[in-house]
N, C-alpha and C positions, 0 to 999 in steps of 0.2 A: 504494499500499498504506500510504503515509503518513498519506493522510485517511482512510483506510478505518480505521483502526487507531486513530484521534481516536477520546475519549470526549467526543463533541459534535457538534454539525455542521459541515461540511466541504464545501468547493466548490471544483471544480477545472475550469477554464479553459485548456482547450486550443488550440492555432492547426491551423488543420485546412485545408488549402486544398482548394478543390472543382475541379471543372469550369468555373466560371467564371471561375479566375483568368487561364486560359487556359495552361496550364501542364500539364506529362507529367506523369503524377499517379503515371509510374513513379518521376518525382524526386522524391518528395513528400520524403523523408528528405533531401536535400539543402537541398531550398526551404525546408523546416523551421529549419535550420542558419544559415543566411543571413538569414532573419527575426529571428533570434537577436543574430549579428555583426553586423548593418544598427541594432542596439537596439529595431526596432520591436515586436519581440515576447521583451523582456526575459525572462529564468526566474527565479522568488525565490518562497519561501513564507513562510505567516505562518504561527506554531504557537503559540498562546499557551501559557503554560505557568505551575504555579505554582511554578517556582524561582526565589530573588530575584538579582537582577543581571543576568536573561536576557532577550538581545534576541531580542524573538518574530519580527522581520522577518530573514529571511535571504534575501539577493541573492545566487544560482547562478551568473548570468552574468557572464562576464568581461565587461571596459568594450568597447563595440562596437569595430569595425576596419573595419568595411565602412560605405560612404556611403550613405543610406539613397535617393538617386538611382538609385546602380546596384542597389538591389533592387529597388526601384520598376519599372525598366526592363523585370525580368523576369516580368512580369503584365501583360495585357491590359486589366482593368481602369485600371490606371495609364495605360498604351501609349496605350490611346486617346484618353483628355486631350488626352496631350502631340500628337496628330494634330489632333487639333477646335482645339485651344485651346493652342499651346505658350507661349505666352505667363505663362498664366494657370497650367500647367499648372510650371514653372519655380517661379512666385511660391507655390505650395502645398508644391510639395518643399523648398523653402527654409524654410518652415512648418513643415514636419513635421521637419524637424531639427530645427530651433529648438523642438520640442516635444520631440521625444526627447533633445536632449541637456539642457533642464531639467528631464525626466522622470530621467535617470538619475543627475542628483546627487540629487536628492530620494531617490533609491532608496538613494543609497549613504550617504544623512544618515541615513535608518531604519536601514539595518544598522548603523548603530555606535550607536546610540541605546538606552540603556538603560531600563527603566520602572520605576515602584510597580506588584507586586501586591498587588491588594488579602488579609488573611488572615482567617481565620474565625477569633474566639478560643472557638468551642465554642459558645457562647449566639445566635449568631444575626447578631452586629455584626460590621462588618468594621474592621480596622484596615490601615490602609498598611502595606508593610512598608519596610523602610529601604534605599535601591538605592546 
């Protein structure tokens, strides 16, 4: 509803497991919660605004509490690699966890950063606002 209400271009990106993930689709809501809790799919939104001192990036998720390996074990696409190449699977799981941790830190920083919003003086020129 927020994307639809915004007067401008909006983009909604959603995590939607499919049959290829090898999960029971009746459990999709729980799977989506696990994706969020592992940090694999953090919830956030970016809303440009004309309000001074507004932070347009909002981090809606809590800090990840589920290890990515535990999340990944529940999907056939990750389990297939673990069976066919266990060493490489562990290496990639560790890299994925490192990426999740780094991305989370970045998102926390973005959520706390104020920005300057240019204002139009009515004549068509833009002046940055003081934040």
